[in-house]
N, C-alpha and C positions, 0 to 999 in steps of 0.2 A: 533611648534618648533620656537624658537627665535634664530636668528643668529646675534651676536654682529658684528657691522660694523661701520666704520667711515663715517659719512656724514657731509660734510663741509657746505653745503647750501641747501636751498629748495625754490622753487617757490610756493608762497602761496597767496590765494585770500584775498583781503582787501575789505570788504563791508562797504561803506560809506553811511550814512544816511544824505542827504543834507536837512537842515531845509527849510521849506516852510511856507508861511502864513497859519494861522489857526491851527497851531500845527501839521501840516502834514510834512512828509518827502518824499524825492525821493531817491530810492536806486540806487547806482552806484557801480560798482565793477571794480577794477584793480588788478594787480598782483605785488607783491614785491618778489624779491629774497632776502631772509634773511640769515644771517649767523646763523648756528646752533651752539650752545654753550653748554658746560657742566655747571652744576649748580654753582660750585664755580666761574666760569668766569662771569656768569650772576649776581651773588651776588656782585661781585667786580664792574662790569659795573654799576649796579644800584646805588651802594654806591658812586662811583666816578663821576657819571654824574651830572652835575649841574641841569639838568632838563630833561624832557621827550624828547624834541627835540634833545638835545645833544645825548641821548641814541640812538634814532632812526638813527641819523647820523652815528653812529658807526656800526649799524647792517644791514642797507639797502645797498645791493650790486648793485641792479639794479631794474628797474620796467618796466612794459609794460601796455599799454592801459591807459596812462596818457596823456591828451591833454592840450594844452594851450588854450587861449581864441579864437584863430583863428582855432581851431580844428587841430592843428599840433602837432605831437608827442613832448612831453616835455622830454628832456634828463634828466636822473638821475644824477644830479650833487649835490655837497654839498649845493650850493645856492638854487637850486630848492627843495631839501629836506627841507631846512630851510623855504622856502616860503610856502610849503604845510603844514608843521607842525605848522605854525602860526594860521591856522584855527583849532579851538578846535575839531570840529566834524571830521576832517580828521586825526588829531593827535591821537585822541582816537581810531579811527578805525585801524590805523596803529599799535598802541601799542597792541591792542587786538589781531590783526592778528599775530604779532610777538610772543606773549606769547602762543597763540594757536599753532603756528608752533613748538615752543620749546617743547610743551607737546604732539604734534602729535594729537591734538584735532580737527580733521576734521569735516566737516558737516555730520550730520546723514542722511542716505538715507531712 
């Protein structure tokens, strides 16, 4: 049975593959709290956003397990979202997580 309900946001894992020498990567995971949206609203956001970073700035409400270079928690602010999204491998992971959250496409067990 499926029960229709309104869900405003969801805490979702973001799996980042950090590039390393020799074509290797290191996996790191943090969590974003994303706005959940209806498809027409997503279509409008994608159409009206100048780029992926701007789109992510509109849908990330908070995060956890993101640290600065001194291993201190990095607050979720517009400036810090912009700083993270300048790294292509982070921005790509965040976008993927956002769309997976919208679709309810969790990890397989």
